[in-house]
C-alpha positions as CSV (number, residue, x, y, z in Angstrom):
1,X,77.3,129.8,68.9
2,X,79.3,130.2,65.7
3,X,78.5,133.1,63.3
4,X,80.6,132.1,60.4
5,X,80.6,133.3,56.8
6,X,82.7,131.5,54.2
7,X,81.0,132.6,50.9
8,X,80.3,136.1,49.7
9,X,78.2,137.5,46.8
10,X,80.4,140.5,46.4
11,X,83.6,139.5,44.5
12,X,85.5,142.1,46.6
13,X,85.4,139.5,49.4
14,X,87.1,136.2,48.7
15,X,85.9,132.9,50.2
16,X,87.2,131.8,53.5
17,X,87.8,128.2,54.9
18,X,86.0,128.7,58.2
19,X,84.4,125.3,58.6
20,X,87.5,123.7,60.1
21,X,87.8,126.5,62.6
22,X,84.2,126.1,63.8
23,X,84.7,122.3,64.1
24,X,87.9,122.7,66.1
25,X,86.1,124.9,68.7
26,X,83.1,122.6,68.7
27,X,85.3,119.6,69.3
28,X,86.9,121.3,72.3
29,X,83.8,122.9,73.9
30,X,81.2,120.3,73.2
31,X,83.3,117.1,73.9
32,X,81.4,114.5,75.8
33,X,84.4,114.0,78.0
34,X,83.8,117.4,79.6
35,X,80.7,116.0,81.3
36,X,78.6,118.8,82.9
37,X,81.1,121.4,81.6
38,X,80.3,120.6,78.0
39,X,78.5,123.2,75.9
40,X,75.6,122.6,73.6
41,X,75.6,124.0,70.1
42,X,73.1,126.9,69.7
43,X,71.6,128.1,66.4
44,X,73.8,125.8,64.3
45,X,72.4,127.5,61.1
46,X,74.4,130.6,61.9
47,X,77.6,128.7,61.3
48,X,76.8,128.6,57.5
49,X,76.7,132.0,55.8
50,X,73.9,133.5,57.9
51,X,71.8,136.4,56.9
52,X,71.6,139.6,59.0
53,X,67.9,138.7,59.8
54,X,68.9,135.3,61.2
55,X,71.5,136.8,63.4
56,X,69.1,139.5,64.6
57,X,66.4,137.0,65.4
58,X,68.8,134.9,67.4
59,X,70.4,137.7,69.4
60,X,68.7,141.0,69.3
61,X,65.3,140.2,70.8
62,X,64.8,136.4,71.1
63,X,61.6,135.0,72.6
64,X,61.6,135.0,76.4
65,X,62.1,131.2,76.6
66,X,65.2,131.4,74.4
67,X,66.9,134.3,76.3
68,X,70.2,133.6,78.0
69,X,70.1,133.8,81.8
70,X,72.6,134.6,84.5
71,X,73.2,130.9,85.2
72,X,74.2,130.3,81.6
73,X,77.7,130.4,80.1
74,X,78.1,131.1,76.4
75,X,80.9,131.1,73.8
76,X,80.2,133.2,70.7
77,X,82.6,132.9,67.8
78,X,82.3,135.3,64.9
79,X,84.5,134.7,61.9
80,X,84.7,136.0,58.4
81,X,85.7,139.3,56.7
82,X,85.6,142.5,58.7
83,X,85.8,146.1,57.4
84,X,85.7,149.6,58.7
85,X,83.5,152.4,57.2
86,X,82.5,155.8,58.6
87,X,84.7,155.1,61.7
88,X,82.6,152.0,62.4
89,X,83.5,148.3,62.3
90,X,81.3,146.0,60.3
91,X,81.0,142.2,60.2
92,X,80.7,141.3,56.5
93,X,78.0,138.8,55.6
94,X,77.2,136.8,52.5
95,X,75.0,139.5,51.0
96,X,77.1,142.5,52.1
97,X,78.2,144.9,49.5
98,X,81.6,146.4,49.8
99,X,80.4,149.9,48.7
100,X,77.3,149.8,51.0
101,X,78.5,148.3,54.2
102,X,76.3,150.5,56.6
103,X,73.2,149.2,54.7
104,X,74.2,145.6,54.1
105,X,76.6,144.5,56.9
106,X,76.2,143.9,60.6
107,X,77.6,146.5,63.0
108,X,79.9,144.6,65.3
109,X,79.3,146.8,68.2
110,X,75.6,146.1,67.9
111,X,76.3,142.4,68.3
112,X,78.1,143.2,71.6
113,X,75.3,145.5,72.7
114,X,72.7,142.8,72.1
115,X,74.8,140.4,74.2
116,X,75.0,143.0,77.0
117,X,71.2,143.1,77.2
118,X,71.1,139.5,78.2
119,X,71.6,138.5,81.8
120,X,74.5,136.2,81.0
121,X,77.4,136.5,83.4
122,X,80.0,134.2,81.8
123,X,80.7,134.9,78.1
124,X,83.6,134.3,75.8
125,X,83.3,136.3,72.6
126,X,85.9,135.8,69.9
127,X,85.9,138.2,66.9
128,X,88.1,136.7,64.2
129,X,87.6,139.6,61.8
130,X,89.9,142.1,60.2
131,X,90.2,145.4,62.0
132,X,88.1,143.9,64.9
133,X,90.2,146.0,67.3
134,X,88.2,149.0,66.1
135,X,85.4,147.8,68.3
136,X,87.4,148.8,71.3
137,X,86.7,152.5,70.8
138,X,83.0,151.9,70.0
139,X,82.4,149.8,73.1
140,X,84.2,152.4,75.2
141,X,81.4,154.7,74.3
142,X,78.8,152.4,75.8
143,X,77.1,153.8,78.9
144,X,78.2,150.8,80.9
145,X,81.3,148.6,80.7
146,X,81.0,145.0,79.6
147,X,80.8,142.7,82.6
148,X,84.1,141.8,84.3
149,X,83.3,138.1,83.9
150,X,83.3,138.4,80.1
151,X,86.3,137.6,77.9
152,X,86.1,139.5,74.5
153,X,88.9,138.9,72.0
154,X,89.2,140.9,68.8
155,X,91.6,139.5,66.4
156,X,93.7,142.7,65.7
157,X,94.2,146.1,67.2
158,X,92.5,149.2,65.8
159,X,94.8,150.2,63.0
160,X,96.2,146.9,62.1
161,X,94.7,144.5,59.6
162,X,94.4,140.9,60.8
163,X,95.5,138.1,58.7
164,X,92.2,136.4,58.0
165,X,91.7,133.4,60.2
166,X,94.9,134.1,62.2
167,X,93.2,134.3,65.6
168,X,91.2,131.1,65.0
169,X,94.3,129.3,63.6
170,X,96.2,130.3,66.7
171,X,93.4,129.1,69.0
172,X,93.1,125.9,67.0
173,X,96.9,125.3,67.3
174,X,96.8,126.0,71.0
175,X,93.8,123.6,71.4
176,X,95.8,120.9,69.6
177,X,98.7,121.5,72.0
178,X,96.3,121.6,75.0
179,X,94.8,118.3,74.0
180,X,98.1,116.5,73.8
181,X,99.9,114.8,76.8
182,X,102.1,117.8,77.1
183,X,99.1,120.0,77.2
184,X,98.4,118.9,80.7
185,X,101.1,121.3,81.7
186,X,98.7,124.2,81.3
187,X,96.4,123.2,84.1
188,X,96.9,119.6,85.2
189,X,94.1,117.3,86.2
190,X,92.8,119.0,89.2
191,X,91.8,122.4,87.6
192,X,88.3,122.4,85.9
193,X,88.8,125.6,83.9
194,X,91.8,127.2,82.3
195,X,93.1,130.5,83.7
196,X,92.4,133.3,81.3
197,X,96.0,134.5,81.5
198,X,97.3,131.1,80.6
199,X,94.8,130.8,77.7
200,X,95.9,134.1,76.3
201,X,99.6,133.2,76.7
202,X,99.0,129.9,74.8
203,X,97.1,131.6,71.9
204,X,99.7,134.4,71.6
205,X,102.5,131.8,71.2
206,X,100.8,130.7,68.0
207,X,100.1,134.1,66.5
208,X,102.3,135.5,63.7
209,X,104.9,138.2,64.3
210,X,102.6,141.0,63.1
211,X,99.5,139.9,65.0
212,X,98.5,141.1,68.5
213,X,95.9,139.8,70.9
214,X,94.5,142.2,73.4
215,X,91.2,141.5,75.2
216,X,88.5,144.2,75.0
217,X,88.8,146.7,77.8
218,X,86.9,145.5,80.8
219,X,87.4,141.8,80.0
220,X,88.4,139.3,82.6
221,X,92.2,138.9,82.2
222,X,93.1,136.4,84.9
223,X,91.6,133.6,86.9
224,X,89.6,130.5,85.8
225,X,86.8,131.1,83.3
226,X,83.8,128.7,82.8
227,X,84.1,129.1,79.0
228,X,87.6,127.7,79.0
229,X,87.1,124.0,80.0
230,X,90.3,122.1,80.8
231,X,90.2,118.8,78.8
232,X,92.6,117.1,81.3
233,X,90.5,117.7,84.4
234,X,89.5,114.5,86.2
235,X,86.5,114.9,88.5
236,X,87.4,112.0,90.8
237,X,90.8,113.1,92.0
238,X,89.7,113.4,95.6
239,X,87.6,111.2,97.8
240,X,84.0,112.4,98.3
241,X,84.4,113.9,101.7
242,X,83.3,117.1,103.2
243,X,85.7,120.0,102.9
244,X,86.8,120.1,106.6
245,X,88.3,116.6,106.2
246,X,89.4,116.7,102.6
247,X,93.1,117.4,103.4
248,X,93.6,113.9,104.8
249,X,91.1,111.9,102.9
250,X,92.1,108.6,101.3
251,X,92.6,109.2,97.6
252,X,89.5,108.4,95.6
253,X,91.5,106.2,93.2
254,X,92.5,104.0,96.1
255,X,88.9,103.7,97.3
256,X,87.6,102.9,93.8
257,X,90.3,100.3,93.4
258,X,88.7,98.3,96.2
259,X,85.1,99.4,96.5
260,X,84.4,100.5,92.9
261,X,82.9,98.4,90.1
262,X,86.3,97.4,88.7
263,X,87.3,95.8,92.0
264,X,84.5,93.3,92.3
265,X,85.9,89.8,92.2
266,X,89.5,91.0,92.2
267,X,90.6,89.4,95.5
268,X,91.3,85.7,95.8
269,X,89.5,85.1,99.1
270,X,86.6,87.6,99.0
271,X,87.9,89.4,102.1
272,X,87.3,93.1,102.5
273,X,89.8,95.6,101.4
274,X,93.2,96.2,102.9
275,X,92.5,99.9,103.0
276,X,90.3,99.4,106.1
277,X,91.8,96.3,107.6
278,X,94.8,95.7,109.9
279,X,96.4,98.0,112.4
280,X,93.8,96.9,114.9
281,X,95.3,98.2,118.2
282,X,96.4,101.4,116.5
283,X,92.9,102.1,115.1
284,X,91.3,101.3,118.5
285,X,93.5,103.8,120.2
286,X,93.0,106.5,117.6
287,X,89.2,106.1,117.7
288,X,89.5,106.4,121.5
289,X,91.6,109.6,121.1
290,X,89.1,111.1,118.7
291,X,86.0,110.4,120.9
292,X,87.4,110.4,124.5
293,X,88.3,113.1,126.9
294,X,89.9,116.4,125.7
295,X,93.7,116.3,125.4
296,X,96.5,115.8,122.9
297,X,97.7,112.6,121.2
298,X,101.0,112.3,119.3
299,X,101.1,109.8,116.5
300,X,104.7,109.2,115.5
301,X,106.7,106.7,113.5
302,X,109.7,106.2,111.2
303,X,109.5,106.9,107.5
304,X,107.0,104.7,105.7
305,X,105.6,103.1,108.9
306,X,102.0,103.9,108.0
307,X,101.3,106.9,110.3
308,X,99.6,109.1,107.7
309,X,97.7,106.2,106.2
310,X,96.0,105.2,109.4
311,X,95.2,108.9,110.2
312,X,93.6,109.1,106.7
313,X,91.6,106.0,107.5
314,X,90.3,107.6,110.8
315,X,89.5,110.9,109.0
316,X,87.8,109.3,106.0
317,X,85.7,106.8,107.8
318,X,84.4,109.5,110.1
319,X,83.2,111.7,107.3
320,X,79.4,111.9,106.9
321,X,79.5,112.2,103.1
322,X,81.9,109.3,102.7
323,X,79.8,107.1,105.0
324,X,76.6,107.9,103.0
325,X,78.2,107.1,99.6
326,X,79.7,103.8,100.8
327,X,77.1,102.8,103.4
328,X,76.7,99.4,101.8
329,X,80.4,98.6,102.4
330,X,80.8,99.9,105.9
331,X,79.3,96.7,107.3
332,X,82.3,94.8,106.2
333,X,84.4,96.7,108.7
334,X,84.3,95.4,112.3
335,X,82.2,97.9,114.3
336,X,84.9,98.6,116.9
337,X,87.4,99.6,114.1
338,X,85.0,102.1,112.4
339,X,84.9,105.5,114.0
340,X,81.6,107.1,114.6
341,X,80.2,109.6,112.1
342,X,81.7,113.1,112.7
343,X,84.4,111.7,115.1
344,X,86.9,114.1,113.4
345,X,85.7,117.6,112.9
346,X,88.7,119.1,111.0
347,X,91.8,117.5,109.4
348,X,94.8,119.5,108.2
349,X,97.8,118.5,106.2
350,X,100.5,120.8,107.4
351,X,102.8,120.2,104.4
352,X,104.2,123.5,103.2
353,X,101.8,125.7,105.2
354,X,102.6,128.6,107.5
355,X,101.1,129.1,110.9
356,X,98.3,131.4,109.8
357,X,97.3,128.9,107.1
358,X,96.9,126.1,109.6
359,X,94.8,128.0,112.2
360,X,92.8,129.8,109.6
361,X,91.9,126.4,108.0
362,X,90.9,125.0,111.4
363,X,88.9,128.0,112.4
364,X,87.1,128.4,109.0
365,X,86.1,124.8,109.0
366,X,84.4,125.2,112.5
367,X,82.8,128.5,111.5
368,X,84.8,130.6,113.9
369,X,84.1,134.3,113.2
370,X,87.3,135.7,111.6
371,X,89.1,138.4,113.4
372,X,88.4,142.0,112.2
373,X,91.2,143.6,110.2
374,X,91.7,146.8,108.3
375,X,91.6,145.0,104.9
376,X,94.7,142.9,105.5
377,X,95.1,139.2,106.3
378,X,94.6,138.3,110.0
379,X,97.8,137.6,111.8
380,X,98.5,134.4,113.8
381,X,97.9,136.3,117.1
382,X,94.6,137.6,115.8
383,X,93.5,134.2,114.8
384,X,94.5,132.6,118.1
385,X,92.6,135.3,120.0
386,X,89.5,134.8,117.8
387,X,89.7,131.1,118.3
388,X,90.1,131.3,122.1
389,X,87.2,133.7,122.4
390,X,85.0,131.3,120.3
391,X,86.1,128.3,122.4
392,X,84.5,129.9,125.5
393,X,81.1,130.2,123.8
394,X,80.3,126.5,123.6
395,X,80.7,123.2,125.4
396,X,80.7,120.5,122.6
397,X,83.9,118.5,122.2
398,X,86.0,119.1,119.1
399,X,88.4,116.7,117.4
400,X,91.2,118.2,115.2
401,X,93.8,116.1,113.3
402,X,97.0,117.8,112.1
403,X,99.4,115.6,110.1
404,X,102.8,116.1,108.6
405,X,103.9,118.7,111.1
406,X,107.5,117.8,110.1
407,X,106.8,118.8,106.5
408,X,106.6,122.5,107.1
409,X,109.4,124.9,107.7
410,X,107.3,126.5,110.4
411,X,106.8,123.4,112.6
412,X,108.0,125.0,115.9
413,X,106.0,128.2,115.4
414,X,102.9,126.1,114.7
415,X,103.6,123.9,117.7
416,X,104.4,126.6,120.2
417,X,102.4,129.6,118.9
418,X,99.3,127.7,117.8
419,X,98.7,124.1,118.7
420,X,99.8,124.5,122.3
421,X,97.4,127.4,122.7
422,X,94.3,126.0,121.0
423,X,92.9,124.7,124.3
424,X,95.4,125.1,127.2
425,X,92.7,124.3,129.7
426,X,91.9,120.9,128.1
427,X,88.2,121.7,128.2
428,X,86.9,121.0,124.6
429,X,89.6,120.0,122.2
430,X,90.9,116.6,121.3
431,X,94.1,117.3,119.3
432,X,95.7,114.5,117.3
433,X,99.1,115.4,115.7
434,X,101.1,113.2,113.3
435,X,104.8,113.7,113.0
436,X,107.6,111.6,111.6
437,X,110.1,110.4,114.1
438,X,113.5,109.1,113.0
439,X,114.1,105.4,113.5
440,X,115.9,102.4,112.1
441,X,118.4,103.2,109.3
442,X,116.2,105.7,107.5
443,X,118.0,109.0,107.0
444,X,116.1,111.7,108.9
445,X,115.0,114.8,107.2
446,X,116.8,117.9,108.4
447,X,113.4,119.4,109.4
448,X,113.1,116.7,112.1
449,X,115.8,118.3,114.2
450,X,114.9,122.0,114.4
451,X,116.1,122.7,117.9
452,X,119.3,121.6,119.7
453,X,119.3,118.2,118.1
454,X,116.1,117.1,119.8
455,X,113.7,115.4,117.4
456,X,110.5,117.3,116.6
457,X,108.3,114.4,117.8
458,X,110.0,114.5,121.2
459,X,109.5,118.3,121.5
460,X,105.9,118.1,120.4
461,X,105.2,115.4,123.0
462,X,106.6,117.6,125.7
463,X,105.1,120.9,124.6
464,X,101.6,119.4,124.2
465,X,101.8,117.2,127.2
466,X,100.6,114.5,124.8
467,X,100.0,110.8,125.0
468,X,102.3,109.3,122.4
469,X,101.4,106.5,120.0
470,X,104.5,105.0,118.3
471,X,103.0,103.2,115.2
472,X,106.2,101.3,114.6
473,X,106.5,99.8,118.1
474,X,104.5,97.4,120.2
475,X,101.7,97.2,121.0
476,X,100.7,99.2,117.8
477,X,103.0,97.4,115.4
478,X,101.8,94.0,114.1
479,X,104.1,92.3,111.5
480,X,101.2,90.4,110.1
481,X,99.6,93.7,108.9
482,X,102.5,94.3,106.6
483,X,102.2,90.9,105.0
484,X,98.4,91.3,104.6
485,X,99.1,94.7,102.9
486,X,101.6,93.2,100.5
487,X,99.3,90.2,99.7
488,X,96.4,92.6,98.9
489,X,98.5,94.6,96.6
490,X,99.8,91.5,94.8
491,X,96.3,90.1,94.3
492,X,94.3,93.3,93.5
493,X,96.6,95.1,91.1
494,X,95.1,94.8,87.5
495,X,96.9,92.1,85.4
496,X,99.0,91.0,88.3
497,X,100.4,87.4,87.9
498,X,99.2,86.8,91.4
499,X,95.5,87.0,90.5
500,X,95.5,83.5,89.1
501,X,93.3,81.1,91.1
502,X,96.1,78.6,91.2
503,X,98.6,81.1,92.8
504,X,97.1,82.3,96.1
505,X,99.6,80.3,98.1
506,X,102.4,81.8,96.0
507,X,101.0,85.3,96.6
508,X,100.9,84.7,100.4
509,X,104.4,83.3,100.5
510,X,105.8,86.2,98.5
511,X,104.0,88.7,100.7
512,X,105.3,87.1,103.9
513,X,108.9,87.1,102.5
514,X,108.6,90.7,101.5
515,X,107.2,91.8,104.9
516,X,109.9,89.9,106.7
517,X,112.6,92.0,104.9
518,X,110.8,95.4,104.8
519,X,111.2,96.1,108.5
520,X,108.4,98.5,109.6
521,X,108.0,100.2,106.2
522,X,104.7,100.2,104.4
523,X,106.4,102.5,101.9
524,X,109.1,99.9,100.9
525,X,106.4,97.2,100.9
526,X,104.2,99.3,98.6
527,X,106.9,100.0,96.1
528,X,108.2,96.5,96.0
529,X,104.8,94.9,95.8
530,X,103.8,97.2,93.0
531,X,106.9,96.2,91.1
532,X,106.2,92.5,91.6
533,X,102.5,92.9,90.6
534,X,103.5,94.5,87.3
535,X,105.8,91.8,86.2
536,X,104.7,89.2,83.7
537,X,105.4,86.3,85.9
538,X,105.4,85.6,89.7
539,X,108.6,85.3,91.6
540,X,109.9,82.8,94.1
541,X,109.7,83.9,97.7
542,X,113.3,82.9,98.2
543,X,114.7,84.6,95.1
544,X,117.5,86.9,96.3
545,X,117.4,89.0,93.1
546,X,114.4,90.9,94.4
547,X,114.7,90.3,98.1
548,X,118.1,92.0,98.2
549,X,116.5,95.3,96.9
550,X,114.0,95.1,99.8
551,X,116.8,94.8,102.3
552,X,118.2,98.1,101.0
553,X,115.0,100.0,101.9
554,X,113.7,102.9,99.8
555,X,116.9,103.2,97.8
556,X,116.8,99.5,96.9
557,X,113.2,99.2,95.8
558,X,113.4,102.5,93.9
559,X,116.5,101.2,92.1
560,X,114.7,98.0,91.3
561,X,111.8,100.0,89.7
562,X,114.4,101.9,87.6
563,X,115.9,98.5,86.6
564,X,112.5,97.2,85.5
565,X,111.4,100.4,83.7
566,X,114.7,101.5,82.1
567,X,116.3,98.1,81.5
568,X,119.8,98.9,80.2
569,X,119.0,102.4,78.9
570,X,121.3,104.6,80.9
571,X,120.0,107.8,79.3
572,X,116.4,107.0,80.2
573,X,117.5,106.1,83.7
574,X,119.4,109.4,84.2
575,X,116.5,111.4,82.8
576,X,114.0,109.6,85.2
577,X,116.2,110.3,88.2
578,X,116.7,114.0,87.2
579,X,113.0,114.6,86.8
580,X,112.1,112.9,90.1
581,X,115.0,114.5,91.9
582,X,113.7,117.9,90.8
583,X,110.6,117.3,92.8
584,X,112.7,116.2,95.8
585,X,113.8,119.8,96.1
586,X,110.3,121.2,96.0
587,X,109.1,122.9,99.1
588,X,105.5,123.2,100.4
589,X,102.8,121.4,98.5
590,X,104.9,121.0,95.3
591,X,105.9,122.9,92.2
592,X,103.9,123.7,89.0
593,X,104.7,121.8,85.8
594,X,104.7,124.6,83.3
595,X,108.2,126.3,83.2
596,X,109.0,125.5,86.8
597,X,109.4,121.8,86.8
598,X,111.6,121.8,83.7
599,X,113.7,124.6,85.2
600,X,114.2,122.6,88.4
601,X,115.1,119.5,86.4
602,X,117.6,121.4,84.3
603,X,119.2,122.9,87.4
604,X,119.4,119.4,89.0
605,X,121.0,118.0,85.8
606,X,123.6,120.9,85.8
607,X,124.6,119.9,82.2
608,X,124.6,122.6,79.5
609,X,124.2,119.9,76.9
610,X,121.0,118.6,78.5
611,X,117.6,120.3,78.5
612,X,114.4,118.9,79.8
613,X,110.9,120.0,78.5
614,X,107.2,119.2,78.7
615,X,107.5,116.1,76.6
616,X,109.9,114.5,79.0
617,X,107.6,115.3,82.0
618,X,104.6,113.9,80.1
619,X,106.5,110.7,79.4
620,X,107.4,110.4,83.1
621,X,103.8,111.0,84.2
622,X,102.5,108.2,81.9
623,X,105.2,105.8,83.0
624,X,105.1,103.6,86.2
625,X,106.9,106.5,88.0
626,X,103.8,108.6,87.7
627,X,102.6,106.6,90.7
628,X,105.4,108.1,92.7
629,X,103.8,111.6,92.5
630,X,100.8,113.3,94.1
631,X,99.2,116.5,93.0
632,X,97.7,119.4,94.8
633,X,96.4,122.9,94.1
634,X,98.1,126.1,95.2
635,X,97.0,129.5,94.1
636,X,94.8,128.0,91.4
637,X,97.6,126.0,89.9
638,X,98.2,122.2,90.0
639,X,101.4,121.4,91.7
640,X,103.4,118.1,91.9
641,X,105.4,116.5,94.6
642,X,106.7,113.0,95.6
643,X,104.1,111.2,97.6
644,X,106.4,110.5,100.6
645,X,109.1,112.5,102.3
646,X,111.4,109.4,102.4
647,X,111.5,109.6,98.6
648,X,112.6,113.2,98.8
649,X,115.5,112.3,101.1
650,X,116.6,109.4,99.0
651,X,116.5,111.3,95.8
652,X,118.3,114.3,97.3
653,X,121.1,112.5,99.1
654,X,121.5,109.0,97.5
655,X,120.6,109.7,93.9
656,X,124.0,108.6,92.5
657,X,123.4,105.1,93.8
658,X,120.2,105.0,91.8
659,X,122.1,105.4,88.6
660,X,123.8,102.0,88.9
661,X,121.6,99.0,88.0
662,X,121.5,96.0,90.2
663,X,123.5,93.3,88.4
664,X,121.3,90.5,89.6
665,X,117.9,92.1,88.9
666,X,116.2,90.0,86.2
667,X,114.3,91.4,83.2
668,X,110.6,92.0,83.9
């Protein structure tokens, strides 16, 4: 609702250009792209020089059917001239008289009081009026405070005259920034609503030097607000699975690429998707581990060998919500390779988590009563005790999957102090743990050797008395799976030159050549195949100009992507490496974009003449290298990290080699 006055009968009040301000807010709040979060314009006649009677009819005592309820959210924008008289703030209307304000203007505090009599819980009220800060003292005299879920913004403090339209101009400027590619830095694509604190910070940055912005006392000042929709939010960032399994779900984008409408007819042979094919013996053994007798199973493998991918497949295919949504497609998967519904009860990604986080996530998902505390957070010991007590109250078998144990600084504490104690009697729990094990020529992360040089995977196997499945060794490794994976990427990537009907044999030959040189790395295969699929023409399966890069592993295919994207632009290449390398030093689940990522990049560059900002990051995210990243949410903030730990290791330790182009790499 906009209450906007641009024309005045009294010549004391000059005309105001408010229409553009109203339109800017409408464009933001009512945009179709917001989906269910979009607002609907209410009382549009109030946006054009309304009378006091029209405002009163709409807000003071509307008909019961028109009253705002607790389930509603509303934005009320009041703009025009504001004045004070008799220690009261007045909203000046078209017919208001400068010498008779109490009789001809609208008391601003009355407007707030009328809104208070509604049941509405979520309200954003913006008063772009001179001296609007005076309402602070008037509202303070109310018998009850405004609800803590409201955000009320007067345009100036009590004794300071606002520049007419300054608040709205600042909001409009911030919305323009927010709507740009760089504006994604304020919340990212996973956050539905802006944080109030971030919104206030953004608006304040566009206010003039003599303007202040202080929310009305009692307003919500932090946390997301339903009246501040984030235009960059994308609802389909995660696969539709139930919360207990969402940590390890296959990304929705990958599922839609193969089972969504855009994928129909994209494969050359009509075969089902590579997401759920291959790794036959591995899937059979994981299904057995998730449904068989209680005990522990270790799933290990070298960098990029597909350990996490196959665990994600197990978790996703067992999820009831996923199975319901894609029921028509599940018949394409051989029955013995599809786990039963509910086979996995809880899935946890250990990346960046501390021991209390992990056990709390497991316990909460299974509705274990939390331990009683004196207002503080339960300790690890309290959670373990609560878990063990709960375990004795039932007999049903439970399957818990914990992946990326090597990607937390607390791996040994989680292993010894928690996982080993979840079910020492092996009565109810099936525990499946994924951990990287060093192998081949891949440089191992320092976190893989936490104690006396013994790899974490070996220690976990011993401590948990676990059966060990080595995904990069026989009988679980099948070289043909890697070739099938490469062929699927070549033929399903949009606009790939390998989608032509006359080139299926070429795609197969290139895929086999790629798999033969990639060792046991699905990661290297993925990066190399994506590069080939985005070229304008197909390549020869014997062309050493691209095969040589595959031989060099992650470093080689990453350098090949830099060659393709940056060509001979050394500055662009260095910038890309710096921005990616900044994420390689991120711990936990990643780092926020705003302020933090640029600071990391500038520290990595270590060059006083070089400064990276939001535009540089936006360019990276909209380049092919955006596919190297994954996003998460931590403390209500979108965070970014590289999608595989092997990329972290390469960019931390071998980054200088990435700066030199391969002399035999052809132009794309």
